[in-house]
N, C-alpha and C positions, 0 to 999 in steps of 0.2 A: 390766524383769525380770518383771513380772507377766504380760506378754504371752507371754514365753518359758515361764514356768511353766504357763501355760494349755495349751500344747502337750502337756505331760506329763499334766496333769489330763484333757485330752480323750482322751488315749491310754487312760488307766485307765477312763474312762467308756465308751469304745467297746469295750474289752475286757470290761467287766462286762455290756454289752448284747449280747455275742456277735457284734459287728461286727469280726471278727478281722482281716480284710484292712485295714480302716481303722486298727485299733489298731496293727498292725505298721507301717503307713506313718508313723503319728505317733511311735511309738517310735524308728524310724530317723531321722525328722526331728529329734526332740528330741536324740538322741545326736549326730548329725552336724552339726546347725546350732546349736540353742539351747545345747547343752552346750559349744560352742566359742566362745561370746560372752563369758563371764565365768568366772573361775577357780572361784568358788563353785558356779556351775551345772555346770561340768565335773565337779567332785568329786561333786556330787549325781547327775550322770548315771551315774557309776560305781555308786553305790548303787542307782539306778533300774533297773539291768540285771536285778535279780532279778524285777521285774515283767515284763520281756521274757521271762525264762525261764518264768514262770508262763503267759504267753501261748503259749509253745512247747509246753507240755504239752497244750494243747488244739488247737493249730494248727501242724502240722508245718512249714509254710513259715517260721514264725518261728524255729524251731530252725535251719533251713538258713541263714537270714539272720544269726543270731547266730554260727554257725560261720564264715560268710563274713566277718563283721566281724573275728573273731579272725584269720583268715588274712590279711586286708588289713593289719591292724596288725602282725602278725608279719613280713610281707614288708617293711614300711616300717622296722621296727626293724633287721632284718638288713641292710637297705640303708644303714644308718647314720643314719636319722632317729630318733634316740633320744628326742627331745622332741616334744610336741604343742604347737603354737603356738596361743595363745588370742587372740581379737580384742582383748581389753583390754590386750594387750602382755605378758602373763605367759606362762608355759609350764609344762607338766607332763610328768613322765617317762612314756614310753609303756609301758615294761615292766610296771608295776603294773596297768595296764588289762588287759593280756593275761593276767596272773596271775589277776585277778578273773574274767575270762570262763572261763578254764580251771577255776577253782574252781566256778563255777556249773555248768559242764558235767561236773563230777566227773572231770576229766581231769588228774590230777597228773602223769601220764607226759608229757603235752605240755609242762607247765611245766619238768620236768626236762630234757627234750630241748632245749627252747629255751634254757634256762640254759646247757647245755653248748655250744651254738652261740655264744651270747652270750659265754661265757667264752673260746672259741677266737678269736673275731673282735675282741672288745673287752674284754680282761681287766680293765682298770682299772674300767670301768663295771660289769662283772659283779660285782666285789668290792663296789661300792657298792650293787648291787641284791640281794645275796645274801639278806638277811633277808626280802625280799618273796617269795623262792622257797623259803625254808628249810623251811617246813612240807611242801611238795610233795616236796622232795628227801628228807626223812626218811620221809615216807609211802611213797615208792618204794624205800626201803631203801638209798639210796646214802649210808651213814653216813660213809664215808671222804671223799667230796666235801664233806659238811657240816662234818666235822671240820677240813678244810683251811682253812675260812674263820672258824672260831670261835677266840676267844682261849683261853689256857690256863685250864681250867675252875676250878680251886681258887683261883687268884689273882683271877680275874674275879669270882667270886661273893662273895668277901670285899669287894672294892671296891664291887660293886653293892649289897650289903647295907648297907655303911657309908653309901653315898650315899642310899639310901632311908630309913634311920634318921635321917639328918641332915635330910632334907626334911620328914619327919613332925615332928621336934622343932622345926624352925624355924617350921612352920605350925600348931603346936598351938593349939587354941582358935579358929582362923580357920575359920568355917563358911560363908564367902561362896561363891557358886557358882564363881567362877574358881578359888578354892583347891581346892574339892572336885573340880572337873574335872581339875585338875592332879594331885591325889593319886590319882584314879582311873587316869589315864594312867600315872603312875609305877609304881603297883602292878601294873597289867596288864603293863607292859613288863618289870618284874622277874620276874614269875611266868612269862611266856611264854619269856623268855630262859633261866631256870633249867630249865624243863621241856625245852626244846630241847637244852640241854647234857646233861641227864640221859638223854634218849632216845638221843642220839648215843653217849654212853659205853656204855650198855647194848647198843646195836646193834653196837658194836665188840667186844663181849664183855668189857668191862672192868667186871664186876659189882661188884667190891670198891670200885673208884674211884667208881662210880656211887652206891653206898651212902654212902660218905663225903661225896660231893658233896651228895646229898640232905639229909644231916644238917646240913651247913653252911648250905645254902640256907634251911633252916627255923630252925635254932638261932641264927644270926647276927642274926636280926631281933629288935628290941627289943619290939615290941608283940605280946601274946598273940594278938590277932585276926589279925595278919599271919602268925604261925606256923601258926595253924589253917588259914588259907587255903592256905598253901604245902603243908601236909600233905594237904589235900583234893585239890590239883592232882596231886600225885604218885600218889595213890590212883586218881584218875580225871581225867586231863587234860581241860580244857575246862569243869570245874565252875564255876570263878570267873565266867567270862564268861556262862555259861548262867544262873547264879543272879542275876547282876546284871541281865541283860537281861530276866529274868522279873519281878524285883521293882522294877527301876529305882532301886534303893537301894544305895549303896556300903556294904554292911553291914560290910566289913572296916575301915572308917575309925573304928570305935568299939570300945571294949573294955568288955564287961560286967564288973561288979564280981565 
């Protein structure tokens, strides 16, 4: 694995040195070869695409190469190759990779159009992939499409809040890293889903229902810190993730006296 990671590190060093052609060659090699050897490296290669985009800002051929990668993966997906085979015997879904690239390219419309094609050709798999495309669908204003894949909002938020409350209660006092990571993930998942439902209700013109939903999403949570976070997200979506990424501290896991 160290040898494979060296490819990525060498790409960054070439990029920093202004050796853009070599940096692009290494980025492509890391994505197409190293990232296909082990599942963890593949997942890391998706994260590493943002460095490829940074290269593209200084070196236009890198942008063309990233767009070409997207087109290649899109063509494979629509041809029915929905999974990427990894050399270690595992596999990963292809659709999230394309969504990642579209997000980097600031091209939500491409994700929406691809999802519609995916929906027409492979409806069952589209249903499974909806949440990976949901942000782009909402950003493009297709609230009816998003609504068709979401559960009934008021019932769903009650169940989701009860589940989150139960998890926090069960793990109270456990400050181990695995527990903290799980609580972070559960909280982010709850907040993201609640904001998505709220945005869709507002987009459909259901202002009264959206207000009631937002009240339940906040007030059904037991912990004051979680309620504050939910209120912040409704005021300015994205606050939670931004605050956490800046501080690297799960500040909503504790309650001040």
